[in-house]
C-alpha positions in Angstrom: 0.0 0.0 0.0 1.3 3.4 -0.9 2.3 5.4 2.2 -0.2 8.2 1.3 -3.0 5.7 2.0 -1.5 4.3 5.2 -2.7 5.4 8.7 -1.5 8.5 10.4 0.1 6.3 13.0 2.0 4.3 10.4 3.1 7.4 8.6 4.4 8.8 11.9 6.2 5.5 12.6 7.8 5.6 9.2 9.1 9.1 9.8 10.4 8.1 13.2 12.2 5.1 11.8 13.7 7.3 9.1 12.1 5.1 6.4 10.9 8.4 4.9 11.6 12.0 5.9 8.8 14.4 6.8 9.7 16.4 3.7 9.5 13.4 1.4 6.2 12.4 2.9 4.8 15.9 2.5 6.0 16.0 -1.1 4.1 12.8 -1.9 0.9 14.1 -0.3 1.2 17.4 -2.1 1.7 15.5 -5.4 -1.5 13.6 -4.8 -3.2 16.9 -3.9 -2.1 18.6 -7.1 -3.1 15.5 -9.2 -6.3 14.4 -7.6 -7.8 17.3 -5.8 -8.9 19.4 -8.9 -11.6 16.9 -9.8 -13.2 16.7 -6.3 -12.3 20.1 -4.9 -11.9 18.8 -1.3 -8.8 20.8 -0.2 -9.7 24.5 -0.9 -6.8 26.5 0.5 -3.2 25.7 1.3 -0.1 27.0 3.0 2.3 24.6 1.3 5.5 26.7 1.6 4.9 27.0 5.3 4.3 23.3 5.6 7.5 22.5 3.7 9.4 24.7 6.2 7.9 22.9 9.1 8.6 19.5 7.6 12.2 20.5 7.1 12.4 21.5 10.8 10.8 18.2 11.7 13.5 16.4 9.8 16.1 18.2 11.8 14.5 17.1 15.0 14.3 13.5 13.8 18.0 13.6 12.8 18.8 14.8 16.3 16.9 11.8 17.8 13.9 13.8 18.9 10.2 14.0 18.2 7.5 16.6 18.5 4.9 14.1 19.4 2.7 11.3 18.0 2.0 13.1 14.7 5.6 14.0 14.1 6.0 14.7 10.4 2.5 13.6 9.4 0.8 15.9 6.7 -2.8 16.6 7.3 -5.7 19.0 6.6 -8.3 20.6 8.7 -11.9 21.8 8.1 -12.0 25.4 6.9 -13.9 26.7 9.9 -11.0 26.1 12.3 -8.8 29.1 12.9 -5.3 28.6 11.5 -3.0 31.6 11.4 -2.5 32.7 7.8 -5.7 31.2 6.4 -9.2 32.4 6.1 -12.1 31.0 8.2 -15.1 32.0 6.1 -17.5 29.0 6.7 -18.4 29.8 3.1 -19.3 33.4 3.5 -17.8 35.7 0.8 -17.7 38.7 3.2 -15.1 36.9 5.3 -12.5 36.0 2.7 -10.1 38.7 3.9 -10.5 38.0 7.6 -7.5 36.3 9.2 -7.3 35.0 12.8 -4.7 36.3 15.2 -4.3 33.0 16.8 -4.9 29.3 16.1 -7.8 27.4 17.5 -6.8 25.5 20.6 -7.4 22.2 18.8 -5.2 23.3 16.0 -2.4 24.2 18.4 -2.7 20.7 19.9 -2.3 19.1 16.5 0.7 21.2 15.8 2.2 20.5 19.2 1.8 16.8 18.5 4.0 17.2 15.4 1.4 17.5 12.6 2.3 19.2 9.3 -0.9 21.0 8.4 -0.8 22.0 4.7 -4.3 22.9 3.9 -8.0 23.3 4.7 -11.0 21.4 3.4 -14.3 22.6 2.0 -17.7 23.0 3.8 -21.2 24.3 3.1 -22.3 27.9 4.0 -22.5 28.3 7.8 -21.8 24.5 8.0 -25.5 24.0 7.5 -26.0 21.4 4.9 -25.3 17.7 4.0 -23.9 18.9 0.7 -20.6 20.8 0.5 -20.6 23.9 -1.7 -20.4 27.7 -1.2 -19.8 30.9 -3.2 -16.2 31.2 -1.9 -14.8 27.8 -2.8 -17.3 26.1 -5.0 -18.6 22.5 -4.9 -16.9 19.3 -3.6 -17.6 15.9 -5.0 -17.5 12.4 -3.6 -14.5 10.4 -4.6 -16.8 7.4 -5.2 -18.8 9.4 -7.7 -17.9 13.0 -8.4 -21.5 13.8 -9.2 -22.6 12.8 -5.7 -22.3 14.8 -2.5 -19.5 13.8 0.0 -21.9 14.9 2.8 -21.6 17.8 5.1 -20.7 19.8 6.7 -17.2 18.2 7.0 -17.6 17.0 3.4 -14.3 18.2 2.2 -12.6 16.5 5.1 -14.2 13.1 4.3 -13.5 13.4 0.6 -9.9 14.3 1.2 -9.5 11.3 3.4 -11.1 8.9 0.9 -8.9 10.3 -1.9 -5.7 9.9 0.2 -5.0 13.6 0.4 -4.6 13.4 4.2 -4.4 10.6 6.8 -6.3 12.5 9.6 -8.8 15.3 9.6 -10.3 17.6 12.2 -14.0 18.2 11.5 -17.0 19.4 13.6 -20.5 18.1 14.2 -23.7 19.6 15.5 -26.1 17.8 13.1 -24.1 14.8 11.9 -21.4 17.0 10.3 -18.6 14.5 11.0 -20.7 11.3 11.0 -22.7 12.0 7.8 -19.7 12.6 5.5 -17.9 9.6 7.0 -20.9 7.5 6.1 -21.2 8.9 2.5 -17.5 8.6 1.8 -16.7 5.3 3.5 -14.4 6.5 6.2 -14.4 6.6 10.0 -15.7 9.6 12.0 -16.1 10.3 15.7 -18.4 12.8 17.3 -17.1 13.2 20.8 -19.1 13.7 24.0 -20.1 17.3 24.1 -17.4 19.5 25.7 -14.6 16.9 25.3 -12.8 18.9 22.6 -12.5 22.7 22.9 -14.2 24.5 20.0 -12.8 27.9 20.7 -11.7 29.4 17.4 -14.2 27.5 15.4 -17.0 29.0 13.3 -18.1 32.5 14.0 -14.8 34.5 13.6 -13.6 36.2 16.7 -16.4 34.9 18.9 -15.4 33.5 22.4 -18.6 31.5 22.5 -18.9 27.8 21.9 -22.2 26.7 20.5 -24.5 24.3 22.4 -24.4 20.8 21.0 -21.6 21.5 18.6 -18.3 19.5 18.9 -15.0 19.1 17.2 -13.7 15.6 16.4 -11.5 13.4 14.2 -12.1 11.7 10.9 -9.8 9.1 9.6 -9.4 6.1 7.2 -8.6 3.8 10.1 -10.3 3.4 13.5 -7.1 3.5 15.5 -6.4 7.0 14.1 -9.7 8.2 15.7 -8.2 7.4 19.1 -4.9 9.0 18.1 -6.7 12.2 17.0 -9.0 12.3 19.9 -6.2 11.9 22.5 -4.4 14.9 20.9 -7.3 17.4 20.7 -9.4 16.3 23.7 -9.1 18.0 27.1 -10.2 21.1 29.0 -9.8 24.3 27.1 -10.0 28.0 27.7 -10.2 29.0 31.3 -11.0 25.5 32.4 -7.6 24.3 31.3 -6.1 26.0 34.4 -7.3 23.2 36.6 -9.4 20.5 34.9 -7.7 17.3 33.6 -9.2 14.7 31.4 -9.2 11.0 32.3 -11.3 9.2 29.8 -12.3 5.6 30.9 -11.1 2.6 29.0 -13.7 0.3 27.6 -15.5 -1.7 30.3 -15.2 -4.9 28.2 -12.6 -6.3 25.9 -14.3 -9.5 24.7 -16.8 -8.7 22.0 -18.8 -11.8 23.0 -19.6 -10.1 26.3 -21.0 -7.0 24.8 -24.7 -6.3 25.1 -25.6 -4.1 22.1 -29.0 -2.6 21.3 -30.0 -2.3 17.7 -32.3 0.3 16.2 -32.2 0.3 12.4 -35.5 2.1 11.7 -37.7 4.6 13.4 -41.1 6.3 12.8 -39.3 9.5 13.6 -37.3 9.2 10.3 -40.0 9.9 7.7 -38.5 7.6 5.1 -35.4 5.4 4.9 -33.9 3.8 1.8 -34.3 0.0 1.7 -30.8 -0.5 0.2 -29.2 1.2 3.2 -31.4 -0.5 5.8 -30.7 -3.9 4.2 -26.9 -3.3 4.1 -26.8 -2.2 7.8 -29.0 -5.1 8.8 -26.6 -7.5 7.1 -23.6 -5.9 8.9 -25.4 -6.1 12.3 -26.3 -9.8 11.6 -22.6 -10.5 10.8 -21.6 -8.9 14.2 -24.1 -11.2 15.9 -22.5 -14.2 14.2 -19.2 -13.0 15.6 -20.6 -13.4 19.1 -21.9 -9.9 19.9 -25.1 -10.1 22.0 -27.7 -8.2 20.0 -31.0 -6.9 21.3 -33.4 -5.4 18.7 -36.0 -4.3 21.2 -34.0 -2.6 23.9 -34.6 1.2 24.2 -34.2 3.8 26.9 -37.4 5.0 28.5 -37.7 8.0 26.3 -40.3 9.4 24.0 -38.2 9.7 20.8 -40.6 11.9 19.0 -40.6 14.5 21.8 -36.8 14.1 22.3 -36.2 14.8 18.6 -38.4 17.9 18.8 -36.3 19.1 21.8 -33.2 18.5 19.7 -34.5 20.4 16.7 -35.5 23.4 18.9 -32.2 23.4 20.8 -30.2 23.0 17.6 -31.9 25.8 15.8 -31.7 28.0 18.9 -27.9 27.4 19.0 -27.2 28.0 15.3 -29.6 31.0 15.3 -27.4 32.9 17.7 -25.1 33.7 14.8 -27.9 35.0 12.6 -27.8 38.6 11.4 -30.5 41.0 12.7 -32.2 40.8 9.3 -32.1 37.0 9.3 -33.4 37.0 12.9 -36.4 39.1 11.9 -37.2 36.7 9.0 -37.0 33.8 11.5 -39.4 35.6 13.7 -41.9 35.9 10.9 -41.6 32.1 10.3 -42.0 31.5 14.0 -45.4 33.2 13.9 -46.4 30.7 11.3 -45.3 27.9 13.6 -47.5 29.4 16.3 -50.4 29.3 13.8 -49.9 25.6 13.3 -47.6 25.5 10.2 -45.1 22.6 10.5 -42.8 23.1 7.5 -39.0 23.3 8.1 -38.8 27.1 7.9 -41.5 27.4 10.5 -39.6 25.0 12.7 -36.4 26.9 12.3 -38.0 30.2 13.1 -39.6 28.7 16.2 -36.2 27.4 17.4 -34.2 30.6 16.6 -36.7 32.8 18.4 -37.1 30.8 21.5 -37.4 32.8 24.7 -35.0 31.7 27.5 -38.0 30.3 29.4 -38.9 28.2 26.3 -35.3 27.1 25.8 -35.0 26.1 29.4 -38.0 23.7 29.1 -36.4 21.9 26.2 -33.1 21.9 28.0 -34.8 20.4 31.1 -36.2 17.6 28.9 -32.8 17.0 27.5 -31.2 16.7 30.9 -33.8 14.2 32.0 -33.2 12.2 28.8 -29.5 12.3 29.4 -30.0 10.6 32.8 -32.3 8.0 31.1 -29.6 7.3 28.5 -27.0 6.9 31.2 -29.1 4.3 33.0 -29.7 2.6 29.6 -25.9 2.4 29.1 -25.5 0.8 32.5 -27.4 -2.2 31.1 -26.2 -2.0 27.5 -22.8 -1.2 26.2 -23.7 0.4 22.9 -26.5 1.3 20.5 -26.2 0.6 16.8 -28.2 2.7 14.3 -28.0 4.6 11.0 -26.7 8.1 10.7 -28.8 9.1 7.6 -31.8 7.9 5.6 -29.8 6.9 2.6 -26.3 6.6 1.1 -24.8 9.5 -0.8 -27.0 11.1 -3.5 -26.6 13.2 -6.6 -25.7 16.8 -5.8 -28.6 19.3 -5.9 -27.3 22.7 -5.2 -30.3 24.8 -6.4 -32.4 26.8 -4.0 -32.5 26.5 -0.3 -31.9 23.4 1.8 -35.4 23.6 3.3 -36.8 23.1 -0.2 -34.5 20.3 -1.5 -35.5 16.7 -1.6 -33.8 13.3 -2.1 -35.1 10.1 -3.6 -35.9 7.5 -1.0 -37.4 4.2 -2.4 -38.5 6.0 -5.5 -40.2 8.9 -3.8 -39.1 12.4 -3.0 -38.6 13.4 0.6 -37.2 16.6 2.2 -33.5 16.2 3.0 -34.2 17.6 6.5 -36.6 14.8 7.3 -33.6 12.5 8.2 -32.2 14.6 11.0 -33.6 12.2 13.6 -30.6 9.9 13.3 -28.2 12.9 13.6 -29.9 14.1 16.8 -30.4 10.8 18.5 -27.0 10.9 20.1 -26.0 14.5 19.3 -29.0 16.2 21.0 -28.2 14.5 24.3 -24.4 15.1 24.1 -23.5 11.4 23.6 -20.5 10.2 21.6 -21.2 8.6 18.3 -18.7 6.8 16.0 -19.4 6.0 12.3 -17.6 2.9 10.9 -17.7 1.7 7.3 -20.4 -1.0 7.0 -19.9 -2.2 3.4 -21.7 -1.1 0.3 -25.3 -0.8 -0.8 -26.7 -2.8 -3.7 -26.0 0.2 -5.8 -22.3 0.1 -4.9 -22.2 3.1 -2.6 -20.3 3.0 0.8 -22.3 3.3 4.0 -21.6 3.6 7.6 -23.1 2.3 10.9 -23.5 4.7 13.8 -22.2 3.4 17.1 -23.6 5.3 20.1 -21.9 5.0 23.6 -22.6 6.4 27.0 -21.5 9.8 28.3 -17.7 10.1 28.1 -17.4 6.4 27.0 -15.9 7.6 23.7 -13.3 4.8 23.8 -16.1 2.2 23.8 -17.7 3.2 20.5 -14.2 3.6 18.9 -13.1 0.2 20.2 -16.2 -1.3 18.6 -15.4 0.5 15.3 -11.9 -1.1 15.5 -13.6 -4.5 16.1 -15.8 -4.0 13.0 -12.7 -3.0 10.9 -10.7 -6.0 12.0 -13.5 -8.6 11.5 -15.6 -7.2 8.7 -13.3 -4.8 6.9 -13.1 -1.1 7.0 -12.0 1.6 4.5 -11.9 0.7 0.8 -10.0 3.0 -1.6 -12.3 4.4 -4.3 -11.4 3.4 -7.8 -8.8 5.7 -9.3 -7.4 6.8 -6.0 -5.2 3.7 -5.3 
């Protein structure tokens, strides 16, 4: 296997063993970027000269017998929304193309301190608010499995870059499946950490000291072990809390897969429609896990009203993202909220209701969430994990016309609004739980798909460990044709 398609851990080991220099490794990745990126437009800005200077410095450290850390000499990219000195953080907004951060995001500093050679940024949708990746600043990103299809969003450029071998590790973000959805569509691994585990200062709204409710940063990779590697580097108290708080993530409670009690939820009435090809593929993967000894329970559920819980998530989600709306946009949301109050239940009315919540209303939804979090925690005392989808279909043909609220996708031959499938995104995200997506094979149409593995609060290592088990026993990442 070409080193550009190896894991971040293996690339770091090769640099440490002097099998390849950091400069040579970067040159090979840049060569792939220059050759393969133009067709998919995953990496949308670079600082290659700076990266070459850093790689040369890393080689000097290696020659002296030293190391900067576990990513010493490993080239990588990051999602465009993370602040990185010398690069724009526009989130797809044209009026921000000239803005430059004065400091790196905390998570980016941690990657650099670990020895990473960051050479570029990856594409995302406007305001990170779509499961397609396009914007007026950088254009559209394609899926390496089929350039006419979406790579997902909002970390779509990140997942596409990984699948194409343009980076071994990525730092994305997730508030509505934005790590997990692209991992699923592109056939790679992605981990949405427990809320608050990874500091998100310097992500999103430029210059703001505020971290959004629900939103998290986390790793995407081609190999499950690199999820642990990336998480260990970027996780930990940030900001003022870093003065005294220390992280001690628990190891998995069980090491024998045959002792795992795993709940399975492959369909839900809360997801309006789900593609049969996806459901069948995930069902086959889960059945194979059962044949390997995993104890499966298709009926186990926490004592939660999922319809009500999903509504709480949508209100809290739109309240969080609405805090960044302009006064003009806020006024428009208020007008749609009035329609919601009158009984309209379209997506714009829902968004308006969420954005314009009073604090009293927000606190009611938050109280429901906190009660649900306790119920989930009790559930994960009895069950180790929950397996479920992360979307209602595999990747679909790009449709970049109009607004997201109006777009539809084909599910079992019928058209359904893309936003109808947010239930699977919020099932874990809305209650702050970790969720890992692992490749789960291919649909009958030949598209990659992923299985979502949900774990208990701060039990991130358990969902990642199960992803590693799946990778080892059933197979993991497959290189798309033409990217070998």
